[in-house]
N, C-alpha and C positions, 0 to 999 in steps of 0.2 A: 885574831883581827885581820890579816890576809885572807884567811877562807870567807870571812865576812864580807868583804869588799868585793872578794870575787863572786860570790853568790849574786850581792847583788847587781855589780855591772849582769849575770849572765840572767837576772830576771828582767834586768830591764831589757837588755838586747831581746827575751822572748817576749814580750809586750810591747815595745816600739814597732815602727813600720819600718825597718831594716832600708827598703826600697827608696823611701823617702829621703831617709838619712843619704843613701848612696847616688840620690839624683846630684842633692842641696852639697857635697864633696864633690862631687863631679863639676858643676857649675864655680865653686869656689877654686878650684885649679884651676880651670880654664880661665879663669877671672884674674889668676895671677900670673899665670905665665904670657897673658896679653900684657898685665902692666909692667911688670918685667922687661919686656919688651918696649913698652914706652919708656922705662926708666931709662934705660941705657943711653937716650938723646936729650934726657930732661935736666932738670936743675934739681930735683926733687926724687930721693927714692921710693916711687909709688907702690912697691910690692912689700917693703917693710911696713910702708905707711898703714897698707889694707890689711898687712899679717895680725897686727896687733887686735881691730877691731873682729875679724873674723873668729879669731881664735875667745876673745871676751863674748862673741855674739853666739857662738858653740857653746860657752860652759854656762851662759847664759837662759840658752834654749833646754841644755839638758835637766836647769834647775826648775825651771817653769812649767817641763812635760812632765815633773816627778809629782807636781801640785794637782789636785783635782781642778780642774777650770770651773766647775762651778760654785768652787769655795771661791776662788778668784772674785768671782764675777758675783760673788754674794757683798762684795766691801764695795761692789760700785758706785755707792755716794761718794766714797773717798777718792777712787781711781778720776771722778768725775769733777770733782771738787780742786784735786791737785790739778787737772789738765788746764783748766779755764784759769786757774791763778798760775800756770808755767806762759800760758799762750800772751797772758795780759803782761806779766813779767817781762817776757821777750819783748812786745810790743814797745813798754815801755823803756828798759833799759838793757837791749840786746844790741848787737855790733850790728850797724848798718852799713850795707853795700849801697854804693852811687855808682853809676855807670853811665858810659856815652846812649844817648837816646832816651832817656829820663826814668832810667834804673834806678829804681828805689824803692829796698826791701832792709825788713828790720827783723828777720826770720831766725837770727843763729845769737845764743849765748855762748861767751868764754868762760872754761873750765881750764884753769891750770893755762898751758899754750896751744889749749886745741879749744875750738868753736863748738858748737852741739846746736844741730836744727830742729828746736822744740816741737815741732809739726811735727816729726817722724817716729818721735814716741807716743802723740797723741793721737796717732792713727791706730795706733795700736792698743792704745788704751779705749778708743772709740770704738774700737772691734768687740770690746768687753761691755761697754758699757750701752752703747745701741742695741748688743744680743740682749743684752737681760730685759732690756724697754719693749724690744718688741715679743721676747718670753712672757713676760709680763700681761701683756695684753693679747698674745694668742691661748693664753692660759684663759681669760676672762672672757674669750668669746667675741671680743671687742675688734676685731681685726679690719674687720670693716666699717667699724662707727668713726662717719667723721671729725668728732672730737679729736678720737685715737691719733687718728692720721694729722692731723695738725699737729699736735703735741709730739708725734715723729718726727714731723717734719722740721718743727723748732728743735728738736733734738740734735739732728744735723746741721741745720741753718746757724746755731751757734758756732759749731767747729769750721765750718765753710767761711762764715763771717769775720772769724779771729783769724783765720790765716787772711783773706781777703785785706783787711785789717793790715798787716803784718807787710801786704805786698808780694806773697808766695801763690798768685794764681795756681800754679803747679801743684799744690797741696789742695787746694781749695777743688781741683777736679777730681783730686785721689778720694776726698771724702764723699764727693756724690758719688764716685763711682762703687765704691763701699755702699754707703745709702742705698741705693739702686739695686746691688746684688740682694743685700740681708734683706731688704726688702721683699724682693720677689720670691726668695726662700721662704719667706713668712708665710706666703700667700696674700699679698693684699692684693686686694681687688683689682684689673685692670684697666677698670676705669679711672681710679687713680694715676694713675699711668699717661694715661691719653690725656686726662684734665692735667698732669703736671708735662706732657710733650707741647700743648697749645700753651702753655703759661710761656716757656721755655722762648717759644715762634716769637711770640707776643713781645717777649722782654729782651730780645737780641737787638732791635734797633736801639732801644732805651740802651742797654748796656755797652753799646758799640760806641752810642755817642757819650755816654756819661761817665762810663765806669771803665773801660779799658784807656789804657793811657797809650801816648803816643807811639812807642818803640812798640807794642803788644800789637796794635795796629798795623804797623810797617812789619813786620813780622808775620801778620796773618797774606798781606799783599802780597809778599815778598814768594810767598810757596806757588803763587799762579803766573809768576812772572820771570822766575828764574832762566827759561830757556828762551825768553823773548828780550830781556833787558839787561843788556851788560852793565850797566850802574850798578842794578840791585846785587849782582854777583860781588861787587864791590863793597858792598853798605850792609845792609841788613839782613843780605841773602848769603854771605857771605861765606858762613859757618856751616851753615847747608851743602851751600855750593861744594866745597871741598871735600865736606865731607862724603857726599854723593859720587866725587871724582874717585877720591879713594877707594871706595867700595868696587867699583868700576875696572880700577885699576888691578884688581887682582885677579881677575880671570876665574877660570874654573878651579884653580889650585891655588893661587896666591903667590906672592913673591918669595917666601917661606917666612920663618917667624924671627925675627928680627933682624929681616932685612928690606921691609920696606919702607924706599928712601922718602916717600912722602912721610911716614912715622916717625924717621928718625930727624927729618927737617923740621916737625911741628908743624905740618902745614897746617894742619886741622885745630883750631881752639877747642881748648877742652876735650880732649881726645881720651884724656885718663878715666875723665868722667861720662858726661853726657853724649861724647859721641866713641865712644868705646867700641860700638859696632861697627865702626868704619876701619880702627885697627882689624879685625878679624878678617874684615871683607880685603883690606890690602895684602894682609901677609899669609891668610889662610885661603882668600878666596871662594868660589861660591860655596865649598865644601865644610869651610871654616861660618859661614853665615846661617848653612843650614843647621851646623849642628848646634849651635846657639838656639835657635828657632825649636828644634827638636828636642832638647831639655827643657826649656821653659815649657813647653807642650805637653811634655811629659809628666813634668811636675805639677802641673796643673791641675791634668786628669785627675792625678792621686789625692790631690786634696778636696776635689770634686767628691773622689770614692771613701774618703774618710768621714766628706761629709755625709754621704750615703746609708754609711755603717754607724753613723753617730745613736748614742744612747740615747738622744733627747734633741728635741726643738735647739734647746740652749748652743749646744754642740754643732750642731748642724747651720746656723747661725753665722757662728764664729770661723768657724771653715770659709763661710762663702764671704764673709770679710776678709778674711785673707786674699780667697782668688779673688774678690775685686781689685786690689793693691795691683797685687801681681799682674794682673790682667790689660789693668789698664797701663802701665808703668810699662810692661812689654808693648803693648801694641803702640802706644803714644807716643815712645825713647825710638822704635825702629820705622815708623812713618815719620819720625822727623829726620832720621840721617837719612831715609830713601827719599827727603822733598814731598811727601806724600801729608804731613801736618806742620803745622807752623812750628819752631821753634822752643822752649822751653823747657825751663829747668826740672826735667823729669827727668831720673836717672834709671839707666836697665837694670832690673833687680838683680843683685848676687854677681852681675859682673862689674858694674861702674863702681870705682874707687869714691870712697865717700864712707866716712865713718859712722856720722848718725844713721844712714839708709839701713849699712849692713848689719848693725848691731843691731835695731829696732825692728828689722826684719825676721833677726833669729826669735827675738820673741815671738813674734808672730807665728812663725815655725813652731817651737816651742807650746804655743795654744793648740796646734792643728794637732801633733804629737798627743799632749795630752788629752784630747779630744780619740785619737785612735786608739792608745792603750786605756780607755775606761769604757771604751764599747760594749763589753760585756759588764758592765757591773750596772748597780741600780743603786742609789742612793749609800753608795760605799759598799756595797754587798757584792762579792764577784760570784757571777754565776756560771757553772760549770754550761761547755755546749748542751748535754744531756738535759741540763735541769730545766722543768719546761716553765713556764708562765702563765700561771693561772688566768682567765679571762676577768675573773671577780678583779685581782691585781690593777690591770690598765687600766681599770676603770675610776680604782679609788685612790692607786698609788701608795697604797700602804705597805709598810714589810714590817712583817712580826721581826723585836729585836732578840737574837739567842743570847 
C-alpha cells in the first residue's frame, strides 16, 4: 500500500507544475508571517485562523487537479444551477452587515461558527460555466455573431447582478474582469469591446446617480482629496490615509518583522485583510512590497504560460478566468493601499486573511493545475512527446479506441 501511495505521489509530482506550487507556497508562507505579526497585538489569532483554510484549500486543490477539468465542465448545468441557488439563498437568508455611511451587504452565510462568502465560490464556478459557454460558441464558429454575444453578456450579467443585489460591488467588478479576459482569450471581435466601452461611458453618470450608495461615492471622492482635505483623512479616507502612511514609514528595509509600531497599535483598520500590504510596507519596507509584487507577477505569468500550453480552448479559457481574478484583485487592492484607487472590499490574493477567499482561490488554482497536467492528453489519451498528431485528427477530433 505504501508503495502504491508513493507511486501516486511521484506520478503527481511528475505531471504537476512544481514551480506554480512553489510560488503558491511562498505566497502563503509570506502571508502567515505577516498575519503572525498582526496577531501579536490583536484580539484574534489570524495566523491560526488562516492556517486552517490554507490546509483545507491545498487539499481541495490536490483533489481538483487530479480530475480532468473537461469532466468537471461537463456538469456545467449543475454548477450553474447551484451557483444561482447559492447566491439567491445568501441574499434571502445570509448574514447582513451594516456599517457607517450606508454600508449594507448580505453576502455571507453562516456555517457552524464561521461565515462563508458565497460569491467567492461562485467566481470559481463562473470560471467553469463561462469557459464551457465560450467553448461551445467557439466550436460552432459563432464567436462573432451578435445573438451569441448577447447570450454571453447575459451569462456574465446574471452573476454580476446577483452580486450587486447582495451589496457586494467588489465581487461584481471581479466577475466583470473575468468576463473581459475570458472573452478576449476566446477571440470575441474587438468591435464588441468598443461597443461595451461606449456603453460603460454612457452608463457611468446613471450608475453614479442611481446605483452607487452615498458611502461608495464618498470613497471615490476621498481618493482625489486625501492630500488637500484634512477632514476627509479623518472620515471617509481615514483607512487609506493611514495605510499609505504605514507603507511610507517602512522606508527601504522596514521597521522589522513584528516591530512595526503602527501595526502593533492597530492604527490601520482591517490590516489583516484588505490592508495586509500596509503591514508588509511598514515592517519589511520597499523590499517587502516588491517581494509581494514579484511573487504575484511571476504567479500570473505562470498562469498565462499554462494557458498557452493548454490542450484545448476550454483549458485556456479557464486559465484566463483565474488570471482575471488574480490580476483584478492584486491591482485594485494594492492601488487601494497606495490611494490610487478607491477603497473597496477586495482582498490581496493569497496574502490577505479570509477563509472564503483563500479556500476558493485554491480551487481555482487546482483547475489551472488540472489544465497543465493534461496538456499532453487528448480525449483522455496520453500522447508521448514523440507521438505525432496527424492533420486529419486535428480536423475530425476523433480517436481510435484501443
